[in-house]
All heavy atoms as TSV, in Angstrom:
chain	resi	resn	atom	element	x	y	z
A	1	MET	N	N	-2.563	0.231	7.958
A	1	MET	CA	C	-3.134	0.724	9.175
A	1	MET	C	C	-3.201	2.245	9.169
A	1	MET	O	O	-4.175	2.809	9.634
A	1	MET	CB	C	-2.291	0.213	10.344
A	1	MET	CG	C	-2.903	0.498	11.663
A	1	MET	SD	S	-4.453	-0.411	11.800
A	1	MET	CE	C	-4.926	0.044	13.393
A	2	LEU	N	N	-2.174	2.897	8.657
A	2	LEU	CA	C	-2.168	4.357	8.636
A	2	LEU	C	C	-3.338	4.921	7.829
A	2	LEU	O	O	-3.852	5.977	8.146
A	2	LEU	CB	C	-0.851	4.882	8.049
A	2	LEU	CG	C	0.389	4.705	8.911
A	2	LEU	CD1	C	1.633	5.114	8.138
A	2	LEU	CD2	C	0.277	5.512	10.193
A	3	LEU	N	N	-3.741	4.208	6.791
A	3	LEU	CA	C	-4.838	4.680	5.950
A	3	LEU	C	C	-6.197	4.159	6.405
A	3	LEU	O	O	-7.218	4.607	5.920
A	3	LEU	CB	C	-4.604	4.245	4.497
A	3	LEU	CG	C	-3.380	4.844	3.821
A	3	LEU	CD1	C	-3.199	4.229	2.434
A	3	LEU	CD2	C	-3.492	6.351	3.735
A	4	ARG	N	N	-6.180	3.172	7.287
A	4	ARG	CA	C	-7.407	2.519	7.727
A	4	ARG	C	C	-8.126	1.833	6.553
A	4	ARG	O	O	-9.355	1.844	6.467
A	4	ARG	CB	C	-8.329	3.486	8.458
A	4	ARG	CG	C	-7.700	4.060	9.707
A	4	ARG	CD	C	-8.685	4.935	10.460
A	4	ARG	NE	N	-8.019	5.661	11.510
A	4	ARG	CZ	C	-7.834	5.229	12.747
A	4	ARG	NH1	N	-8.241	4.042	13.096
A	4	ARG	NH2	N	-7.225	5.969	13.638
A	5	TRP	N	N	-7.333	1.292	5.650
A	5	TRP	CA	C	-7.876	0.572	4.506
A	5	TRP	C	C	-7.992	-0.898	4.833
A	5	TRP	O	O	-7.168	-1.462	5.555
A	5	TRP	CB	C	-6.945	0.698	3.305
A	5	TRP	CG	C	-7.052	1.983	2.537
A	5	TRP	CD1	C	-7.855	3.043	2.809
A	5	TRP	CD2	C	-6.304	2.323	1.380
A	5	TRP	NE1	N	-7.646	4.028	1.882
A	5	TRP	CE2	C	-6.703	3.613	0.993
A	5	TRP	CE3	C	-5.327	1.676	0.651
A	5	TRP	CZ2	C	-6.162	4.260	-0.109
A	5	TRP	CZ3	C	-4.797	2.318	-0.445
A	5	TRP	CH2	C	-5.215	3.596	-0.824
A	6	GLU	N	N	-8.974	-1.524	4.239
A	6	GLU	CA	C	-9.076	-2.975	4.233
A	6	GLU	C	C	-8.509	-3.457	2.908
A	6	GLU	O	O	-8.249	-2.661	2.006
A	6	GLU	CB	C	-10.538	-3.397	4.386
A	6	GLU	CG	C	-11.125	-3.001	5.742
A	6	GLU	CD	C	-12.545	-3.472	5.930
A	6	GLU	OE1	O	-13.037	-4.261	5.102
A	6	GLU	OE2	O	-13.158	-3.042	6.915
A	7	GLN	N	N	-8.341	-4.761	2.778
A	7	GLN	CA	C	-7.812	-5.310	1.540
A	7	GLN	C	C	-8.639	-4.876	0.335
A	7	GLN	O	O	-8.089	-4.550	-0.709
A	7	GLN	CB	C	-7.762	-6.836	1.619
A	7	GLN	CG	C	-6.728	-7.362	2.588
A	7	GLN	CD	C	-6.799	-8.866	2.751
A	7	GLN	OE1	O	-7.840	-9.483	2.533
A	7	GLN	NE2	N	-5.688	-9.456	3.172
A	8	LYS	N	N	-9.942	-4.845	0.498
A	8	LYS	CA	C	-10.807	-4.462	-0.633
A	8	LYS	C	C	-10.586	-3.014	-1.049
A	8	LYS	O	O	-10.689	-2.684	-2.227
A	8	LYS	CB	C	-12.284	-4.706	-0.317
A	8	LYS	CG	C	-12.857	-3.841	0.778
A	8	LYS	CD	C	-14.325	-4.175	1.016
A	8	LYS	CE	C	-14.905	-3.338	2.126
A	8	LYS	NZ	N	-15.055	-1.941	1.780
A	9	ASP	N	N	-10.244	-2.149	-0.095
A	9	ASP	CA	C	-9.969	-0.751	-0.424
A	9	ASP	C	C	-8.701	-0.634	-1.271
A	9	ASP	O	O	-8.671	0.116	-2.258
A	9	ASP	CB	C	-9.813	0.089	0.846
A	9	ASP	CG	C	-11.067	0.073	1.705
A	9	ASP	OD1	O	-12.170	0.274	1.160
A	9	ASP	OD2	O	-10.954	-0.154	2.930
A	10	LEU	N	N	-7.673	-1.372	-0.901
A	10	LEU	CA	C	-6.434	-1.372	-1.680
A	10	LEU	C	C	-6.689	-1.965	-3.060
A	10	LEU	O	O	-6.200	-1.425	-4.062
A	10	LEU	CB	C	-5.329	-2.137	-0.958
A	10	LEU	CG	C	-4.009	-2.250	-1.704
A	10	LEU	CD1	C	-3.446	-0.879	-2.066
A	10	LEU	CD2	C	-3.004	-3.051	-0.879
A	11	ALA	N	N	-7.448	-3.033	-3.122
A	11	ALA	CA	C	-7.754	-3.655	-4.410
A	11	ALA	C	C	-8.481	-2.673	-5.329
A	11	ALA	O	O	-8.121	-2.512	-6.495
A	11	ALA	CB	C	-8.583	-4.918	-4.211
A	12	GLU	N	N	-9.475	-1.993	-4.801
A	12	GLU	CA	C	-10.239	-1.032	-5.617
A	12	GLU	C	C	-9.368	0.140	-6.055
A	12	GLU	O	O	-9.417	0.558	-7.210
A	12	GLU	CB	C	-11.433	-0.517	-4.833
A	12	GLU	CG	C	-12.519	-1.548	-4.628
A	12	GLU	CD	C	-13.605	-1.088	-3.651
A	12	GLU	OE1	O	-13.597	0.093	-3.222
A	12	GLU	OE2	O	-14.461	-1.925	-3.320
A	13	THR	N	N	-8.575	0.657	-5.152
A	13	THR	CA	C	-7.754	1.829	-5.449
A	13	THR	C	C	-6.623	1.508	-6.420
A	13	THR	O	O	-6.338	2.290	-7.314
A	13	THR	CB	C	-7.168	2.414	-4.147
A	13	THR	OG1	O	-8.250	2.696	-3.256
A	13	THR	CG2	C	-6.395	3.679	-4.399
A	14	SER	N	N	-6.000	0.359	-6.251
A	14	SER	CA	C	-4.857	-0.017	-7.085
A	14	SER	C	C	-5.275	-0.706	-8.386
A	14	SER	O	O	-4.442	-0.852	-9.283
A	14	SER	CB	C	-3.921	-0.932	-6.317
A	14	SER	OG	O	-4.555	-2.183	-6.048
A	15	LYS	N	N	-6.516	-1.149	-8.459
A	15	LYS	CA	C	-7.002	-1.930	-9.609
A	15	LYS	C	C	-6.308	-3.297	-9.696
A	15	LYS	O	O	-6.167	-3.874	-10.765
A	15	LYS	CB	C	-6.834	-1.179	-10.932
A	15	LYS	CG	C	-7.416	0.206	-10.954
A	15	LYS	CD	C	-8.915	0.186	-10.868
A	15	LYS	CE	C	-9.497	1.562	-11.115
A	15	LYS	NZ	N	-10.171	2.146	-9.984
A	16	VAL	N	N	-5.867	-3.780	-8.536
A	16	VAL	CA	C	-5.282	-5.127	-8.429
A	16	VAL	C	C	-6.355	-6.004	-7.807
A	16	VAL	O	O	-7.058	-5.573	-6.885
A	16	VAL	CB	C	-4.006	-5.107	-7.554
A	16	VAL	CG1	C	-3.497	-6.506	-7.278
A	16	VAL	CG2	C	-2.921	-4.253	-8.219
A	17	SER	N	N	-6.507	-7.223	-8.288
A	17	SER	CA	C	-7.587	-8.082	-7.800
A	17	SER	C	C	-7.468	-8.361	-6.301
A	17	SER	O	O	-6.354	-8.437	-5.758
A	17	SER	CB	C	-7.629	-9.403	-8.565
A	17	SER	OG	O	-6.551	-10.232	-8.176
A	18	LEU	N	N	-8.605	-8.528	-5.660
A	18	LEU	CA	C	-8.630	-8.829	-4.230
A	18	LEU	C	C	-7.893	-10.141	-3.918
A	18	LEU	O	O	-7.108	-10.187	-2.959
A	18	LEU	CB	C	-10.072	-8.867	-3.710
A	18	LEU	CG	C	-10.242	-9.113	-2.221
A	18	LEU	CD1	C	-9.477	-8.092	-1.391
A	18	LEU	CD2	C	-11.725	-9.105	-1.855
A	19	PRO	N	N	-8.066	-11.204	-4.699
A	19	PRO	CA	C	-7.291	-12.425	-4.406
A	19	PRO	C	C	-5.778	-12.193	-4.471
A	19	PRO	O	O	-5.030	-12.758	-3.667
A	19	PRO	CB	C	-7.744	-13.418	-5.487
A	19	PRO	CG	C	-9.119	-12.949	-5.859
A	19	PRO	CD	C	-9.063	-11.455	-5.768
A	20	THR	N	N	-5.330	-11.338	-5.380
A	20	THR	CA	C	-3.896	-11.040	-5.464
A	20	THR	C	C	-3.441	-10.286	-4.229
A	20	THR	O	O	-2.386	-10.595	-3.650
A	20	THR	CB	C	-3.578	-10.240	-6.742
A	20	THR	OG1	O	-3.896	-11.040	-7.874
A	20	THR	CG2	C	-2.111	-9.837	-6.804
A	21	ILE	N	N	-4.206	-9.299	-3.783
A	21	ILE	CA	C	-3.869	-8.549	-2.573
A	21	ILE	C	C	-3.779	-9.498	-1.385
A	21	ILE	O	O	-2.830	-9.449	-0.600
A	21	ILE	CB	C	-4.905	-7.436	-2.287
A	21	ILE	CG1	C	-4.942	-6.408	-3.417
A	21	ILE	CG2	C	-4.660	-6.787	-0.937
A	21	ILE	CD1	C	-3.695	-5.594	-3.598
A	22	LYS	N	N	-4.739	-10.406	-1.259
A	22	LYS	CA	C	-4.736	-11.363	-0.151
A	22	LYS	C	C	-3.508	-12.267	-0.217
A	22	LYS	O	O	-2.881	-12.547	0.807
A	22	LYS	CB	C	-6.018	-12.208	-0.168
A	22	LYS	CG	C	-7.242	-11.422	0.246
A	22	LYS	CD	C	-8.477	-12.293	0.248
A	22	LYS	CE	C	-9.673	-11.470	0.711
A	22	LYS	NZ	N	-10.797	-12.287	1.104
A	23	ARG	N	N	-3.167	-12.727	-1.408
A	23	ARG	CA	C	-2.003	-13.598	-1.574
A	23	ARG	C	C	-0.723	-12.854	-1.192
A	23	ARG	O	O	0.124	-13.380	-0.468
A	23	ARG	CB	C	-1.913	-14.106	-3.012
A	23	ARG	CG	C	-0.710	-14.995	-3.271
A	23	ARG	CD	C	-0.631	-15.465	-4.719
A	23	ARG	NE	N	-0.585	-14.376	-5.678
A	23	ARG	CZ	C	0.509	-13.681	-5.990
A	23	ARG	NH1	N	1.663	-13.965	-5.415
A	23	ARG	NH2	N	0.470	-12.724	-6.900
A	24	LEU	N	N	-0.589	-11.623	-1.644
A	24	LEU	CA	C	0.621	-10.852	-1.356
A	24	LEU	C	C	0.733	-10.524	0.128
A	24	LEU	O	O	1.834	-10.558	0.689
A	24	LEU	CB	C	0.628	-9.554	-2.175
A	24	LEU	CG	C	0.755	-9.722	-3.689
A	24	LEU	CD1	C	0.619	-8.381	-4.385
A	24	LEU	CD2	C	2.056	-10.393	-4.047
A	25	GLU	N	N	-0.381	-10.214	0.756
A	25	GLU	CA	C	-0.337	-9.884	2.179
A	25	GLU	C	C	0.070	-11.095	3.020
A	25	GLU	O	O	0.665	-10.932	4.082
A	25	GLU	CB	C	-1.696	-9.360	2.640
A	25	GLU	CG	C	-1.646	-8.742	4.010
A	25	GLU	CD	C	-2.929	-8.041	4.385
A	25	GLU	OE1	O	-3.177	-6.954	3.851
A	25	GLU	OE2	O	-3.669	-8.606	5.214
A	26	GLY	N	N	-0.221	-12.273	2.538
A	26	GLY	CA	C	0.125	-13.481	3.283
A	26	GLY	C	C	1.564	-13.928	3.124
A	26	GLY	O	O	2.018	-14.826	3.823
A	27	GLN	N	N	2.302	-13.290	2.205
A	27	GLN	CA	C	3.695	-13.667	1.971
A	27	GLN	C	C	4.588	-13.170	3.098
A	27	GLN	O	O	4.373	-12.081	3.634
A	27	GLN	CB	C	4.210	-13.069	0.664
A	27	GLN	CG	C	3.653	-13.677	-0.576
A	27	GLN	CD	C	4.243	-13.039	-1.827
A	27	GLN	OE1	O	5.122	-12.200	-1.781
A	27	GLN	NE2	N	3.730	-13.443	-2.972
A	28	LEU	N	N	5.601	-13.959	3.421
A	28	LEU	CA	C	6.633	-13.520	4.355
A	28	LEU	C	C	7.789	-12.948	3.538
A	28	LEU	O	O	8.109	-13.452	2.473
A	28	LEU	CB	C	7.123	-14.682	5.201
A	28	LEU	CG	C	6.086	-15.312	6.140
A	28	LEU	CD1	C	6.683	-16.510	6.854
A	28	LEU	CD2	C	5.577	-14.293	7.136
A	29	GLY	N	N	8.410	-11.903	4.031
A	29	GLY	CA	C	9.557	-11.313	3.354
A	29	GLY	C	C	9.144	-10.392	2.224
A	29	GLY	O	O	7.988	-9.959	2.152
A	30	PRO	N	N	10.093	-10.101	1.336
A	30	PRO	CA	C	9.808	-9.187	0.230
A	30	PRO	C	C	8.680	-9.702	-0.668
A	30	PRO	O	O	8.517	-10.923	-0.836
A	30	PRO	CB	C	11.130	-9.150	-0.548
A	30	PRO	CG	C	12.166	-9.600	0.418
A	30	PRO	CD	C	11.469	-10.568	1.347
A	31	ILE	N	N	7.936	-8.794	-1.239
A	31	ILE	CA	C	6.825	-9.166	-2.129
A	31	ILE	C	C	7.378	-9.776	-3.405
A	31	ILE	O	O	8.287	-9.233	-4.032
A	31	ILE	CB	C	5.958	-7.940	-2.456
A	31	ILE	CG1	C	5.222	-7.489	-1.214
A	31	ILE	CG2	C	4.987	-8.243	-3.594
A	31	ILE	CD1	C	4.373	-6.261	-1.417
A	32	ARG	N	N	6.818	-10.919	-3.755
A	32	ARG	CA	C	7.150	-11.574	-5.018
A	32	ARG	C	C	5.922	-11.470	-5.915
A	32	ARG	O	O	4.960	-12.217	-5.743
A	32	ARG	CB	C	7.535	-13.032	-4.778
A	32	ARG	CG	C	8.828	-13.199	-3.992
A	32	ARG	CD	C	9.178	-14.640	-3.684
A	32	ARG	NE	N	8.087	-15.437	-3.114
A	32	ARG	CZ	C	7.782	-15.468	-1.820
A	32	ARG	NH1	N	8.447	-14.749	-0.956
A	32	ARG	NH2	N	6.805	-16.234	-1.392
A	33	ALA	N	N	5.964	-10.490	-6.833
A	33	ALA	CA	C	4.824	-10.261	-7.724
A	33	ALA	C	C	5.325	-9.609	-9.005
A	33	ALA	O	O	6.447	-9.112	-9.074
A	33	ALA	CB	C	3.799	-9.358	-7.038
A	34	ASN	N	N	4.452	-9.578	-9.968
A	34	ASN	CA	C	4.729	-8.901	-11.228
A	34	ASN	C	C	5.059	-7.446	-10.931
A	34	ASN	O	O	4.377	-6.806	-10.142
A	34	ASN	CB	C	3.474	-9.010	-12.108
A	34	ASN	CG	C	3.675	-8.448	-13.485
A	34	ASN	OD1	O	4.097	-7.311	-13.640
A	34	ASN	ND2	N	3.347	-9.246	-14.476
A	35	PRO	N	N	6.098	-6.888	-11.561
A	35	PRO	CA	C	6.460	-5.493	-11.316
A	35	PRO	C	C	5.317	-4.502	-11.588
A	35	PRO	O	O	5.214	-3.478	-10.912
A	35	PRO	CB	C	7.633	-5.244	-12.265
A	35	PRO	CG	C	8.233	-6.598	-12.480
A	35	PRO	CD	C	7.068	-7.557	-12.430
A	36	VAL	N	N	4.446	-4.816	-12.537
A	36	VAL	CA	C	3.297	-3.946	-12.816
A	36	VAL	C	C	2.344	-3.928	-11.616
A	36	VAL	O	O	1.801	-2.874	-11.248
A	36	VAL	CB	C	2.565	-4.407	-14.102
A	36	VAL	CG1	C	1.282	-3.644	-14.323
A	36	VAL	CG2	C	3.491	-4.280	-15.300
A	37	THR	N	N	2.164	-5.076	-10.980
A	37	THR	CA	C	1.305	-5.174	-9.798
A	37	THR	C	C	1.887	-4.381	-8.637
A	37	THR	O	O	1.179	-3.612	-7.982
A	37	THR	CB	C	1.127	-6.656	-9.389
A	37	THR	OG1	O	0.532	-7.364	-10.484
A	37	THR	CG2	C	0.271	-6.796	-8.148
A	38	VAL	N	N	3.188	-4.543	-8.410
A	38	VAL	CA	C	3.848	-3.815	-7.322
A	38	VAL	C	C	3.752	-2.311	-7.572
A	38	VAL	O	O	3.450	-1.524	-6.659
A	38	VAL	CB	C	5.320	-4.269	-7.167
A	38	VAL	CG1	C	6.042	-3.413	-6.149
A	38	VAL	CG2	C	5.377	-5.739	-6.796
A	39	ALA	N	N	3.974	-1.888	-8.809
A	39	ALA	CA	C	3.900	-0.458	-9.143
A	39	ALA	C	C	2.497	0.092	-8.905
A	39	ALA	O	O	2.342	1.217	-8.409
A	39	ALA	CB	C	4.334	-0.237	-10.596
A	40	ALA	N	N	1.466	-0.673	-9.238
A	40	ALA	CA	C	0.087	-0.226	-9.035
A	40	ALA	C	C	-0.222	-0.054	-7.557
A	40	ALA	O	O	-0.876	0.917	-7.150
A	40	ALA	CB	C	-0.888	-1.213	-9.678
A	41	ILE	N	N	0.263	-0.960	-6.730
A	41	ILE	CA	C	0.041	-0.878	-5.286
A	41	ILE	C	C	0.816	0.315	-4.711
A	41	ILE	O	O	0.270	1.096	-3.922
A	41	ILE	CB	C	0.440	-2.195	-4.603
A	41	ILE	CG1	C	-0.541	-3.308	-5.014
A	41	ILE	CG2	C	0.473	-2.037	-3.082
A	41	ILE	CD1	C	-0.113	-4.699	-4.613
A	42	GLU	N	N	2.069	0.461	-5.124
A	42	GLU	CA	C	2.865	1.596	-4.649
A	42	GLU	C	C	2.227	2.922	-5.044
A	42	GLU	O	O	2.198	3.871	-4.262
A	42	GLU	CB	C	4.297	1.508	-5.191
A	42	GLU	CG	C	5.118	0.413	-4.558
A	42	GLU	CD	C	6.514	0.289	-5.148
A	42	GLU	OE1	O	6.796	0.873	-6.234
A	42	GLU	OE2	O	7.336	-0.396	-4.527
A	43	ARG	N	N	1.712	3.015	-6.269
A	43	ARG	CA	C	1.061	4.236	-6.754
A	43	ARG	C	C	-0.196	4.544	-5.937
A	43	ARG	O	O	-0.453	5.696	-5.573
A	43	ARG	CB	C	0.747	4.099	-8.245
A	43	ARG	CG	C	0.309	5.372	-8.916
A	43	ARG	CD	C	0.238	5.259	-10.448
A	43	ARG	NE	N	-0.253	3.998	-10.967
A	43	ARG	CZ	C	0.511	3.036	-11.491
A	43	ARG	NH1	N	1.812	3.169	-11.549
A	43	ARG	NH2	N	-0.014	1.927	-11.947
A	44	ALA	N	N	-0.984	3.513	-5.624
A	44	ALA	CA	C	-2.193	3.707	-4.812
A	44	ALA	C	C	-1.834	4.254	-3.440
A	44	ALA	O	O	-2.480	5.175	-2.937
A	44	ALA	CB	C	-2.968	2.395	-4.691
A	45	PHE	N	N	-0.791	3.699	-2.833
A	45	PHE	CA	C	-0.348	4.197	-1.529
A	45	PHE	C	C	0.157	5.628	-1.630
A	45	PHE	O	O	-0.158	6.479	-0.805
A	45	PHE	CB	C	0.751	3.298	-0.950
A	45	PHE	CG	C	0.258	1.987	-0.402
A	45	PHE	CD1	C	1.070	0.871	-0.425
A	45	PHE	CD2	C	-1.002	1.862	0.163
A	45	PHE	CE1	C	0.645	-0.341	0.107
A	45	PHE	CE2	C	-1.440	0.650	0.697
A	45	PHE	CZ	C	-0.618	-0.451	0.665
A	46	ALA	N	N	0.969	5.928	-2.649
A	46	ALA	CA	C	1.504	7.278	-2.820
A	46	ALA	C	C	0.387	8.292	-3.047
A	46	ALA	O	O	0.401	9.383	-2.462
A	46	ALA	CB	C	2.495	7.307	-3.982
A	47	ASP	N	N	-0.599	7.927	-3.866
A	47	ASP	CA	C	-1.726	8.825	-4.134
A	47	ASP	C	C	-2.541	9.090	-2.867
A	47	ASP	O	O	-3.175	10.132	-2.738
A	47	ASP	CB	C	-2.633	8.255	-5.228
A	47	ASP	CG	C	-1.983	8.290	-6.603
A	47	ASP	OD1	O	-0.921	8.948	-6.760
A	47	ASP	OD2	O	-2.535	7.649	-7.521
A	48	ALA	N	N	-2.513	8.144	-1.939
A	48	ALA	CA	C	-3.241	8.290	-0.675
A	48	ALA	C	C	-2.417	9.041	0.374
A	48	ALA	O	O	-2.901	9.313	1.463
A	48	ALA	CB	C	-3.644	6.922	-0.139
A	49	GLY	N	N	-1.166	9.361	0.036
A	49	GLY	CA	C	-0.345	10.139	0.943
A	49	GLY	C	C	0.682	9.368	1.739
A	49	GLY	O	O	1.287	9.905	2.655
A	50	LEU	N	N	0.914	8.106	1.392
A	50	LEU	CA	C	1.937	7.328	2.095
A	50	LEU	C	C	3.275	7.469	1.388
A	50	LEU	O	O	3.338	7.473	0.163
A	50	LEU	CB	C	1.585	5.835	2.115
A	50	LEU	CG	C	0.588	5.351	3.139
A	50	LEU	CD1	C	0.501	3.832	3.085
A	50	LEU	CD2	C	0.918	5.798	4.539
A	51	VAL	N	N	4.323	7.563	2.175
A	51	VAL	CA	C	5.681	7.569	1.641
A	51	VAL	C	C	6.333	6.271	2.085
A	51	VAL	O	O	6.365	5.966	3.274
A	51	VAL	CB	C	6.479	8.774	2.186
A	51	VAL	CG1	C	7.917	8.708	1.738
A	51	VAL	CG2	C	5.837	10.080	1.759
A	52	LEU	N	N	6.827	5.509	1.107
A	52	LEU	CA	C	7.533	4.274	1.416
A	52	LEU	C	C	8.995	4.615	1.680
A	52	LEU	O	O	9.638	5.270	0.867
A	52	LEU	CB	C	7.410	3.274	0.259
A	52	LEU	CG	C	5.982	2.869	-0.115
A	52	LEU	CD1	C	6.002	1.963	-1.341
A	52	LEU	CD2	C	5.293	2.190	1.044
A	53	ILE	N	N	9.500	4.207	2.825
A	53	ILE	CA	C	10.881	4.494	3.209
A	53	ILE	C	C	11.703	3.250	2.907
A	53	ILE	O	O	11.427	2.175	3.440
A	53	ILE	CB	C	10.942	4.853	4.704
A	53	ILE	CG1	C	10.033	6.048	4.990
A	53	ILE	CG2	C	12.386	5.115	5.130
A	53	ILE	CD1	C	9.792	6.284	6.465
A	54	PRO	N	N	12.708	3.390	2.041
A	54	PRO	CA	C	13.502	2.217	1.664
A	54	PRO	C	C	14.349	1.703	2.815
A	54	PRO	O	O	14.565	2.396	3.808
A	54	PRO	CB	C	14.388	2.744	0.533
A	54	PRO	CG	C	14.462	4.211	0.753
A	54	PRO	CD	C	13.169	4.614	1.411
A	55	GLU	N	N	14.826	0.500	2.631
A	55	GLU	CA	C	15.732	-0.115	3.612
A	55	GLU	C	C	16.964	0.770	3.769
A	55	GLU	O	O	17.544	1.217	2.798
A	55	GLU	CB	C	16.144	-1.510	3.125
A	55	GLU	CG	C	17.089	-2.236	4.039
A	55	GLU	CD	C	16.454	-2.682	5.331
A	55	GLU	OE1	O	15.278	-3.057	5.310
A	55	GLU	OE2	O	17.134	-2.648	6.357
A	56	ASN	N	N	17.282	1.070	4.987
A	56	ASN	CA	C	18.482	1.861	5.285
A	56	ASN	C	C	19.010	1.420	6.643
A	56	ASN	O	O	18.609	0.381	7.154
A	56	ASN	CB	C	18.187	3.358	5.239
A	56	ASN	CG	C	17.097	3.772	6.205
A	56	ASN	OD1	O	16.855	3.136	7.228
A	56	ASN	ND2	N	16.416	4.848	5.883
A	57	TRP	N	N	19.834	2.205	7.272
A	57	TRP	CA	C	20.414	1.812	8.559
A	57	TRP	C	C	19.364	1.586	9.632
A	57	TRP	O	O	19.592	0.880	10.583
A	57	TRP	CB	C	21.425	2.848	9.039
A	57	TRP	CG	C	20.845	4.226	9.147
A	57	TRP	CD1	C	20.833	5.180	8.174
A	57	TRP	CD2	C	20.179	4.790	10.259
A	57	TRP	NE1	N	20.191	6.306	8.616
A	57	TRP	CE2	C	19.772	6.093	9.903
A	57	TRP	CE3	C	19.864	4.328	11.540
A	57	TRP	CZ2	C	19.087	6.920	10.769
A	57	TRP	CZ3	C	19.187	5.185	12.388
A	57	TRP	CH2	C	18.811	6.453	12.000
A	58	GLY	N	N	18.167	2.180	9.475
A	58	GLY	CA	C	17.112	2.011	10.467
A	58	GLY	C	C	16.027	1.053	10.043
A	58	GLY	O	O	15.061	0.840	10.760
A	59	GLY	N	N	16.138	0.481	8.859
A	59	GLY	CA	C	15.117	-0.429	8.363
A	59	GLY	C	C	14.104	0.266	7.469
A	59	GLY	O	O	14.062	1.483	7.388
A	60	SER	N	N	13.302	-0.494	6.787
A	60	SER	CA	C	12.296	0.054	5.894
A	60	SER	C	C	11.043	0.418	6.686
A	60	SER	O	O	10.865	-0.006	7.830
A	60	SER	CB	C	11.948	-0.952	4.792
A	60	SER	OG	O	11.497	-2.161	5.368
A	61	GLY	N	N	10.166	1.204	6.064
A	61	GLY	CA	C	8.933	1.592	6.746
A	61	GLY	C	C	8.067	2.481	5.893
A	61	GLY	O	O	8.299	2.636	4.689
A	62	VAL	N	N	7.067	3.089	6.521
A	62	VAL	CA	C	6.165	4.019	5.836
A	62	VAL	C	C	5.858	5.189	6.765
A	62	VAL	O	O	6.006	5.089	7.977
A	62	VAL	CB	C	4.833	3.351	5.417
A	62	VAL	CG1	C	5.050	2.255	4.420
A	62	VAL	CG2	C	4.063	2.856	6.611
A	63	ARG	N	N	5.426	6.288	6.172
A	63	ARG	CA	C	4.930	7.416	6.944
A	63	ARG	C	C	3.911	8.137	6.095
A	63	ARG	O	O	3.855	7.981	4.874
A	63	ARG	CB	C	6.048	8.355	7.370
A	63	ARG	CG	C	6.692	9.098	6.232
A	63	ARG	CD	C	7.742	10.062	6.767
A	63	ARG	NE	N	8.511	10.650	5.706
A	63	ARG	CZ	C	8.146	11.719	5.012
A	63	ARG	NH1	N	7.007	12.318	5.261
A	63	ARG	NH2	N	8.910	12.183	4.055
A	64	LEU	N	N	3.072	8.942	6.725
A	64	LEU	CA	C	2.111	9.752	6.003
A	64	LEU	C	C	2.794	11.018	5.531
A	64	LEU	O	O	3.464	11.708	6.305
A	64	LEU	CB	C	0.915	10.117	6.892
A	64	LEU	CG	C	-0.104	9.015	7.105
A	64	LEU	CD1	C	-1.177	9.483	8.094
A	64	LEU	CD2	C	-0.754	8.615	5.799
A	65	ALA	N	N	2.619	11.335	4.267
A	65	ALA	CA	C	3.229	12.519	3.693
A	65	ALA	C	C	2.361	13.751	3.920
A	65	ALA	O	O	2.837	14.857	3.985
A	65	ALA	CB	C	3.454	12.332	2.188
A	66	LYS	N	N	1.074	13.546	4.018
A	66	LYS	CA	C	0.155	14.662	4.198
A	66	LYS	C	C	-1.035	14.187	5.001
A	66	LYS	O	O	-1.281	12.996	5.120
A	66	LYS	CB	C	-0.301	15.199	2.845
A	66	LYS	CG	C	-1.023	14.159	1.995
A	66	LYS	CD	C	-1.362	14.675	0.640
A	66	LYS	CE	C	-1.978	13.578	-0.204
A	66	LYS	NZ	N	-2.225	13.979	-1.562
A	67	ARG	N	N	-1.785	15.099	5.528
A	67	ARG	CA	C	-2.977	14.744	6.281
A	67	ARG	C	C	-4.056	14.270	5.329
A	67	ARG	O	O	-4.225	14.811	4.242
A	67	ARG	CB	C	-3.478	15.943	7.057
A	67	ARG	CG	C	-2.499	16.395	8.113
A	67	ARG	CD	C	-3.133	17.469	8.918
A	67	ARG	NE	N	-4.084	16.853	9.809
A	67	ARG	CZ	C	-4.011	16.911	11.127
A	67	ARG	NH1	N	-3.063	17.584	11.690
A	67	ARG	NH2	N	-4.902	16.309	11.871
A	68	LEU	N	N	-4.784	13.262	5.756
A	68	LEU	CA	C	-5.897	12.757	4.956
A	68	LEU	C	C	-7.089	13.662	5.144
A	68	LEU	O	O	-7.355	14.148	6.242
A	68	LEU	CB	C	-6.271	11.339	5.401
A	68	LEU	CG	C	-5.201	10.280	5.190
A	68	LEU	CD1	C	-5.675	8.969	5.764
A	68	LEU	CD2	C	-4.889	10.135	3.732
A	69	LYS	N	N	-7.813	13.879	4.065
A	69	LYS	CA	C	-9.053	14.650	4.160
A	69	LYS	C	C	-10.119	13.750	4.723
A	69	LYS	O	O	-10.337	12.650	4.250
A	69	LYS	CB	C	-9.467	15.177	2.793
A	69	LYS	CG	C	-8.494	16.159	2.215
A	69	LYS	CD	C	-8.961	16.632	0.865
A	69	LYS	CE	C	-7.945	17.581	0.261
A	69	LYS	NZ	N	-8.332	18.013	-1.076
A	70	ARG	N	N	-10.772	14.207	5.752
A	70	ARG	CA	C	-11.854	13.425	6.378
A	70	ARG	C	C	-13.170	14.067	6.018
A	70	ARG	O	O	-13.333	15.267	6.102
A	70	ARG	CB	C	-11.681	13.374	7.886
A	70	ARG	CG	C	-10.427	12.664	8.295
A	70	ARG	CD	C	-10.398	12.507	9.797
A	70	ARG	NE	N	-9.140	11.954	10.212
A	70	ARG	CZ	C	-8.974	10.709	10.602
A	70	ARG	NH1	N	-9.985	9.896	10.655
A	70	ARG	NH2	N	-7.804	10.283	10.981
A	71	SER	N	N	-14.115	13.240	5.622
A	71	SER	CA	C	-15.437	13.768	5.317
A	71	SER	C	C	-16.191	14.031	6.608
A	71	SER	O	O	-16.045	13.319	7.590
A	71	SER	CB	C	-16.212	12.773	4.446
A	71	SER	OG	O	-16.358	11.549	5.146
A	72	ARG	N	N	-16.931	15.078	6.608
A	72	ARG	CA	C	-17.740	15.399	7.795
A	72	ARG	C	C	-19.144	14.899	7.592
A	72	ARG	O	O	-19.779	15.165	6.600
A	72	ARG	CB	C	-17.766	16.917	8.005
A	72	ARG	CG	C	-16.399	17.462	8.301
A	72	ARG	CD	C	-16.478	18.925	8.578
A	72	ARG	NE	N	-15.125	19.422	8.797
A	72	ARG	CZ	C	-14.856	20.577	9.311
A	72	ARG	NH1	N	-15.833	21.380	9.627
A	72	ARG	NH2	N	-13.622	20.951	9.471
A	73	THR	N	N	-19.618	14.145	8.571
A	73	THR	CA	C	-20.976	13.583	8.486
A	73	THR	C	C	-21.777	13.976	9.680
A	73	THR	O	O	-21.307	14.369	10.680
A	73	THR	CB	C	-20.927	12.051	8.382
A	73	THR	OG1	O	-20.156	11.517	9.448
A	73	THR	CG2	C	-20.346	11.621	7.049
């Protein structure tokens, strides 16, 4: 939501197939996937400016690390 991406945007950016993204998004609880797939998704989010916050006393989450560049039209 923070990036305003759809599943296809994550698939294109991470180079992970759209069916895999859909399957992972439908899972409850921690992601169960190949570590290479998880790393590709995490890298795509990090490159887009998201910081993944690990589980701690307040729970896990995400935040934007930097402002997104918006194209002017």
